[in-house]
C-alpha positions as CSV (number, residue, x, y, z in Angstrom):
1,M,0.0,0.1,0.1
2,I,1.1,3.4,-1.0
3,D,0.4,6.3,1.6
4,Q,-0.1,8.8,-0.6
5,A,-3.3,9.0,-2.9
6,A,-3.3,8.5,-6.5
7,L,-3.9,12.1,-7.7
8,S,-2.5,13.7,-4.2
9,G,-1.2,17.1,-5.4
10,V,-3.8,17.6,-7.7
11,R,-6.5,20.3,-7.5
12,V,-9.8,20.6,-9.6
13,L,-11.7,23.7,-9.8
14,D,-15.5,22.4,-10.4
15,L,-17.7,24.4,-12.2
16,S,-20.0,22.1,-13.0
17,R,-23.9,21.0,-12.0
18,V,-26.4,18.0,-12.2
19,L,-24.4,14.5,-13.0
20,A,-22.3,14.3,-16.0
21,G,-19.5,16.8,-14.6
22,P,-20.1,16.1,-10.9
23,W,-19.5,12.3,-11.6
24,A,-16.2,12.8,-13.3
25,T,-14.9,14.9,-10.4
26,Q,-15.9,12.8,-7.7
27,I,-14.0,10.2,-9.5
28,L,-11.0,12.2,-9.5
29,A,-11.9,13.2,-5.5
30,D,-12.0,9.4,-4.6
31,F,-9.0,8.9,-5.7
32,G,-7.2,12.2,-4.0
33,A,-7.6,14.9,-5.7
34,E,-8.8,18.1,-4.1
35,V,-12.0,19.1,-5.9
36,I,-13.5,22.5,-5.1
37,K,-17.1,22.8,-5.8
38,I,-18.1,26.2,-7.0
39,E,-22.0,26.8,-6.6
40,R,-24.0,29.8,-6.4
41,P,-24.6,31.5,-3.1
42,H,-28.5,30.5,-1.5
43,I,-28.9,28.5,-4.8
44,G,-26.2,25.8,-5.4
45,D,-26.0,22.8,-7.5
46,D,-29.5,22.1,-9.0
47,T,-29.9,18.5,-7.6
48,R,-29.8,20.0,-4.4
49,R,-33.5,20.1,-4.8
50,F,-34.0,16.9,-7.2
51,G,-36.3,15.4,-4.3
52,P,-38.0,13.8,-2.6
53,P,-35.8,11.6,-1.1
54,Y,-33.7,14.0,0.8
55,I,-31.2,13.4,3.1
56,K,-32.1,12.6,6.5
57,D,-31.0,13.6,10.2
58,A,-30.7,11.0,12.8
59,A,-34.5,11.4,13.9
60,G,-35.6,10.5,10.1
61,N,-36.2,14.1,9.2
62,D,-35.5,15.7,5.6
63,L,-32.9,17.9,5.2
64,S,-32.6,20.4,2.7
65,D,-30.4,18.5,0.3
66,A,-31.6,15.7,-2.0
67,A,-30.4,12.2,-2.4
68,Y,-29.7,12.8,-5.9
69,Y,-27.3,15.3,-5.1
70,A,-25.7,13.1,-2.8
71,S,-25.1,10.4,-5.2
72,A,-22.3,12.6,-6.9
73,N,-20.4,15.1,-4.6
74,R,-18.8,12.9,-2.1
75,N,-15.2,14.3,-1.0
76,K,-15.8,17.8,-2.4
77,H,-15.2,21.5,-0.9
78,S,-18.3,23.6,-1.6
79,V,-17.3,26.9,-2.1
80,A,-20.3,29.4,-2.9
81,L,-19.4,31.9,-5.0
82,D,-20.8,34.3,-7.6
83,F,-18.5,34.7,-10.2
84,G,-21.0,36.9,-12.1
85,T,-19.9,39.8,-10.2
86,E,-16.5,41.4,-10.8
87,D,-15.2,40.9,-7.2
88,G,-16.3,37.0,-7.4
89,R,-14.6,36.5,-10.6
90,A,-11.5,38.0,-9.3
91,I,-11.6,35.5,-6.4
92,L,-12.3,32.7,-9.1
93,L,-9.3,33.6,-11.1
94,Q,-7.1,33.4,-8.1
95,L,-8.4,30.0,-7.2
96,L,-7.7,28.7,-10.5
97,D,-4.4,30.3,-10.2
98,Q,-3.5,27.3,-8.0
99,C,-5.8,24.4,-10.0
100,D,-4.6,21.8,-12.3
101,I,-7.8,21.1,-13.9
102,L,-11.3,23.0,-14.7
103,V,-14.4,21.2,-15.3
104,E,-17.5,23.3,-16.5
105,N,-20.7,21.9,-18.2
106,F,-22.4,25.5,-19.4
107,K,-23.7,26.1,-22.5
108,V,-21.3,26.5,-25.2
109,G,-20.2,30.3,-25.2
110,T,-21.5,31.1,-21.7
111,L,-18.3,31.6,-19.9
112,Q,-16.9,33.7,-22.7
113,K,-18.6,36.5,-21.4
114,Y,-16.6,36.2,-18.0
115,G,-13.5,35.4,-19.9
116,L,-13.5,32.3,-18.4
117,D,-13.6,30.2,-21.5
118,Y,-10.6,28.1,-22.6
119,A,-9.3,30.4,-25.5
120,T,-8.8,33.3,-22.7
121,L,-7.5,31.3,-19.9
122,R,-5.2,29.4,-21.9
123,Q,-3.1,32.5,-22.8
124,T,-2.4,33.3,-18.5
125,H,-2.7,29.4,-17.7
126,P,-1.1,27.1,-20.3
127,R,-1.0,24.2,-18.1
128,L,-4.4,24.2,-17.3
129,I,-6.9,21.1,-18.4
130,Y,-10.1,22.3,-19.1
131,C,-12.8,20.1,-19.6
132,S,-16.0,21.0,-21.3
133,I,-19.2,18.8,-20.9
134,T,-22.2,19.7,-23.1
135,G,-25.1,18.1,-24.7
136,F,-23.7,18.3,-28.3
137,G,-20.2,19.1,-28.1
138,Q,-18.5,22.5,-29.0
139,T,-18.9,22.5,-32.8
140,G,-21.7,21.3,-35.4
141,P,-25.1,22.7,-35.6
142,Y,-26.3,21.7,-32.4
143,A,-23.7,22.8,-30.5
144,S,-25.7,25.9,-28.9
145,H,-28.4,23.4,-27.9
146,P,-29.2,22.6,-24.5
147,G,-28.8,18.8,-23.8
148,Y,-30.7,16.5,-21.3
149,D,-29.6,12.9,-20.6
150,Y,-33.3,12.0,-21.7
151,I,-33.1,13.7,-24.9
152,I,-30.0,12.1,-25.6
153,Q,-31.1,8.9,-25.2
154,A,-33.8,9.5,-27.8
155,M,-31.8,11.3,-30.4
156,G,-28.5,9.0,-30.1
157,G,-30.7,5.7,-30.5
158,L,-30.7,3.9,-27.3
159,M,-34.1,4.4,-26.6
160,S,-34.8,2.8,-30.1
161,I,-33.6,-0.3,-29.1
162,T,-34.7,-0.6,-25.4
163,G,-38.2,-1.7,-25.0
164,T,-40.3,-4.5,-26.5
165,A,-41.0,-4.7,-30.1
166,E,-44.9,-4.1,-29.5
167,G,-44.3,-1.4,-26.9
168,E,-43.1,2.3,-27.0
169,P,-39.2,3.1,-27.1
170,M,-38.2,3.3,-23.4
171,R,-35.3,5.1,-21.5
172,V,-32.8,3.4,-19.3
173,G,-34.2,3.7,-15.7
174,V,-31.1,5.6,-14.8
175,A,-29.3,8.9,-16.2
176,V,-26.9,6.4,-17.9
177,V,-25.8,8.6,-20.7
178,D,-24.8,11.5,-18.2
179,V,-23.0,8.8,-16.4
180,M,-21.2,7.3,-18.9
181,T,-20.2,10.8,-20.1
182,G,-18.7,11.7,-16.7
183,L,-16.4,8.3,-17.1
184,Y,-15.5,9.6,-20.5
185,S,-14.5,12.9,-19.2
186,T,-12.4,11.4,-16.5
187,I,-10.6,9.3,-18.8
188,G,-9.9,12.3,-21.0
189,I,-8.7,14.4,-18.2
190,L,-6.3,11.7,-16.7
191,T,-5.0,11.4,-20.3
192,A,-4.4,15.3,-20.7
193,L,-2.9,15.2,-17.1
194,R,-0.4,12.5,-18.3
195,V,0.4,14.5,-21.6
196,R,0.9,17.6,-19.5
197,D,3.5,15.5,-17.1
198,Q,5.3,14.8,-20.5
199,T,5.0,18.3,-22.2
200,G,4.0,21.0,-19.7
201,Q,1.1,21.8,-21.6
202,G,-2.7,21.8,-20.6
203,Q,-5.2,21.3,-23.6
204,H,-8.9,21.5,-23.8
205,I,-11.2,18.4,-23.5
206,D,-14.8,18.7,-25.5
207,V,-17.3,16.0,-24.3
208,G,-20.7,16.0,-25.5
209,L,-23.4,13.7,-24.6
210,L,-24.7,12.9,-28.0
211,D,-21.0,11.5,-28.8
212,V,-21.1,9.6,-25.7
213,S,-24.5,8.0,-26.2
214,I,-23.6,7.0,-29.9
215,A,-20.0,5.7,-28.7
216,A,-21.5,3.4,-26.3
217,L,-24.1,1.7,-28.4
218,A,-21.2,-0.8,-29.3
219,N,-22.3,-3.7,-30.7
220,Q,-25.4,-2.1,-31.7
221,A,-24.0,0.5,-33.8
222,M,-21.7,-1.9,-35.5
223,N,-24.6,-3.8,-36.3
224,Y,-26.3,-1.4,-38.1
225,L,-23.0,0.0,-39.5
226,T,-22.2,-3.5,-40.9
227,T,-25.8,-4.5,-42.3
228,G,-27.3,-1.1,-43.2
229,Q,-30.3,-2.1,-40.9
230,P,-31.0,-0.3,-37.8
231,P,-31.6,-3.0,-35.0
232,Q,-35.1,-2.9,-33.4
233,R,-36.5,-3.1,-30.0
234,I,-36.3,-6.8,-28.7
235,G,-37.2,-6.4,-25.1
236,N,-35.2,-8.7,-22.8
237,S,-33.4,-10.4,-25.6
238,H,-29.9,-10.0,-27.2
239,P,-29.6,-9.3,-30.8
240,N,-26.7,-11.2,-30.9
241,I,-26.5,-14.4,-28.5
242,V,-29.1,-16.9,-27.4
243,P,-30.4,-18.0,-25.1
244,Y,-29.5,-14.4,-23.2
245,Q,-32.6,-13.2,-21.6
246,L,-35.3,-13.4,-19.1
247,F,-37.0,-17.0,-18.3
248,P,-40.0,-17.8,-16.0
249,A,-39.8,-20.1,-12.9
250,A,-42.5,-21.6,-10.8
251,D,-41.8,-18.8,-8.2
252,G,-40.5,-15.4,-10.7
253,Q,-38.4,-15.0,-13.4
254,L,-34.6,-15.2,-13.4
255,I,-32.0,-14.4,-16.4
256,I,-29.9,-16.9,-18.1
257,A,-27.2,-15.6,-20.3
258,V,-25.4,-18.5,-22.6
259,G,-22.2,-16.9,-24.0
260,N,-21.2,-19.9,-26.0
261,D,-22.2,-23.0,-27.3
262,G,-20.4,-25.1,-24.4
263,Q,-22.5,-23.2,-22.0
264,Y,-25.3,-24.1,-23.8
265,Q,-24.7,-27.8,-23.8
266,R,-24.4,-27.7,-20.2
267,L,-27.8,-25.8,-20.3
268,C,-29.5,-28.6,-21.8
269,A,-28.0,-30.9,-19.7
270,V,-29.4,-29.0,-16.5
271,L,-32.6,-29.0,-18.1
272,G,-33.0,-32.5,-19.0
273,A,-33.4,-31.4,-22.8
274,M,-30.3,-32.9,-24.4
275,A,-32.3,-33.1,-27.7
276,L,-32.1,-29.2,-27.9
277,A,-28.6,-29.5,-27.5
278,T,-28.3,-31.8,-30.7
279,D,-31.0,-30.3,-32.7
280,E,-29.2,-28.7,-35.6
281,R,-31.5,-25.8,-35.5
282,F,-30.1,-24.8,-32.1
283,A,-26.5,-26.5,-31.8
284,T,-24.4,-23.5,-32.8
285,M,-24.9,-19.5,-31.6
286,G,-25.3,-18.8,-35.1
287,A,-28.1,-21.2,-35.6
288,R,-29.8,-20.4,-32.4
289,V,-30.1,-16.9,-33.3
290,E,-31.5,-17.6,-36.5
291,N,-34.3,-19.7,-34.8
292,R,-34.8,-18.1,-31.2
293,A,-38.4,-17.8,-32.0
294,Q,-38.5,-21.7,-32.0
295,L,-35.9,-22.5,-29.5
296,I,-36.8,-19.6,-26.5
297,P,-40.5,-21.6,-25.9
298,L,-39.0,-24.8,-25.6
299,L,-36.5,-23.8,-22.8
300,A,-39.4,-21.8,-21.3
301,A,-41.6,-24.4,-21.0
302,I,-38.9,-26.1,-18.8
303,T,-37.9,-23.5,-16.5
304,V,-41.3,-22.7,-15.6
305,T,-41.4,-26.1,-13.6
306,R,-39.2,-25.1,-11.0
307,P,-38.3,-22.5,-8.5
308,I,-35.7,-20.0,-9.3
309,Q,-33.0,-20.5,-6.8
310,A,-33.2,-24.2,-7.9
311,W,-32.3,-23.2,-11.3
312,I,-29.7,-20.9,-9.9
313,S,-27.9,-23.3,-7.8
314,A,-28.1,-26.1,-10.5
315,L,-26.7,-23.8,-13.5
316,Q,-24.1,-22.3,-11.3
317,A,-22.9,-25.6,-10.5
318,V,-22.1,-26.5,-14.1
319,G,-20.7,-22.8,-14.8
320,V,-23.7,-21.6,-17.1
321,P,-24.4,-17.7,-16.2
322,C,-27.6,-17.0,-14.5
323,G,-29.0,-14.8,-11.7
324,P,-32.0,-13.4,-10.0
325,I,-33.8,-10.2,-10.7
326,N,-32.8,-7.8,-7.8
327,D,-34.5,-5.1,-6.6
328,L,-32.5,-2.3,-4.8
329,A,-33.2,-3.8,-1.2
330,A,-32.2,-7.5,-2.3
331,V,-29.0,-5.6,-4.0
332,F,-27.8,-3.9,-0.8
333,D,-28.6,-7.1,1.1
334,D,-26.8,-9.5,-0.9
335,P,-23.6,-11.2,0.9
336,H,-21.5,-10.6,-2.0
337,V,-22.4,-6.9,-2.3
338,V,-22.0,-6.5,1.5
339,A,-18.6,-8.7,1.5
340,R,-17.4,-6.0,-1.2
341,A,-18.4,-2.7,1.0
342,V,-20.2,-1.4,-1.7
343,R,-22.4,0.6,0.9
344,R,-20.1,3.3,2.4
345,D,-21.4,5.4,5.2
346,L,-19.7,9.0,5.7
347,P,-19.9,11.3,8.9
348,H,-22.1,14.5,8.0
349,P,-22.2,17.8,10.0
350,T,-26.4,17.6,9.9
351,A,-27.1,14.3,9.2
352,G,-24.8,12.4,11.3
353,H,-24.4,10.2,8.7
354,V,-24.7,9.8,4.9
355,P,-25.0,6.4,3.1
356,T,-23.0,6.6,-0.3
357,V,-22.2,3.8,-3.1
358,A,-18.4,2.9,-3.0
359,N,-16.3,3.5,-6.2
360,P,-16.0,0.5,-8.2
361,I,-12.3,0.9,-9.3
362,H,-10.5,-1.1,-6.4
363,L,-6.6,-0.5,-6.9
364,S,-4.1,-2.4,-5.1
365,A,-1.7,0.4,-3.8
366,T,-3.7,3.4,-4.0
367,P,-7.0,2.7,-3.3
368,A,-10.4,5.1,-3.3
369,H,-10.7,7.2,-0.1
370,Y,-13.8,7.9,1.2
371,Q,-13.2,11.1,3.8
372,H,-16.1,13.4,3.0
373,A,-19.6,13.3,2.9
374,P,-21.4,15.5,0.0
375,P,-21.0,19.2,1.3
376,L,-23.5,21.5,2.6
377,L,-23.8,24.4,0.3
378,G,-21.0,26.6,1.2
379,Q,-19.5,24.5,3.8
380,H,-15.7,25.0,2.9
381,T,-15.8,28.7,1.8
382,A,-14.3,30.1,4.3
383,A,-11.8,27.5,4.9
384,V,-10.4,27.7,1.4
385,L,-10.5,31.1,0.7
386,T,-8.2,31.3,3.9
387,D,-6.2,28.5,3.1
388,L,-5.5,29.1,-0.3
389,L,-5.8,32.8,-1.0
390,C,-5.1,34.3,2.6
391,M,-8.4,36.0,3.3
392,D,-9.2,37.4,6.5
393,E,-12.2,36.7,8.3
394,A,-13.3,40.5,8.0
395,T,-12.8,40.5,4.1
396,I,-14.9,37.2,4.1
397,A,-17.8,38.5,6.4
398,T,-17.8,41.9,3.7
399,L,-18.1,39.4,0.7
400,C,-20.8,37.8,2.4
401,Q,-22.7,40.8,3.2
402,A,-22.3,41.8,-0.6
403,N,-23.7,38.0,-1.2
404,I,-20.6,37.1,-3.5
405,I,-19.9,34.4,-1.2
406,Q,-21.8,32.3,1.2
407,T,-20.7,30.6,4.0
408,A,-22.1,27.4,5.6
């Protein structure tokens, strides 16, 4: 184990709100970067009000911050600062002098009027890594349009392949494009940081939700590019793998995900249906994809005869991938999830403790750290301005009275 965190010494000025940007900066914070989250005084990040549900105190009463906000803002320092004012902008630029990375998700051109765009800042901060996250990127005919995850799931094709054939297009049940954009942004930031270590030069990172949505279509995008035929909605089935879907059991449903012909042979043995293993219509993956309409009812007629756990035990014993369909209560009660310490409770100044979901990246020498719960609005304003800018109490009080800053 190395005592120093992986990103120790890296400081991030986080001007982002909602999910994609905060998701990226939370990852950086988990691995030791000092993230200074800039928020509007008395308003803060929009997601503080994305509730209910809200963070609760020890007595179970709702506090002012939503659970949504808590999902993407741990390990950060909240500085409530109005950089729309001249004094606020001057403070922001002083903070930027001591930062390595700036992350923002304003509409294209918004920060230019404040002199906080990359083209302006690169003149005085050549080492700055500047990450812009928008709906459609910095260029193209849609660049000025606002972009929200739901709209992007629709425009980027994800909804066209999600849902049942007879039903309406469906969005994924979490803002998955925002989350993936946060991941891609983190990769871009770390890549640029590596380049700066080698050259001393920062750069601009342009990440658009629509680009991410299309990139993440993976095999479905290639299915279209290869055939010219847009993939259709097929519910819980897989376009290229069979059987790989939901099956009925005597007491509910389970997932069986057969990834190769060997697993299919073992599935048939457990089901007592070796005739289906040797049938030329089903013996190979390609044949099963072509004949899924005939195969799936035959398998389902067998799986419905025994309970979920009986099938899972039998299939796992021979290495056939399968699993139950858990709700989130079952997820967090699962003994494997508990053993992996996926839930982490962090101390909070008003709630006592706030639960969070652990970072899934497990580094052996420099693991993620869980130091601070998502901060109150302006919780660290005074401390950051004092420590980094040597600002005295009288100046901080004056700025508070002028609503340029807010302290918790």
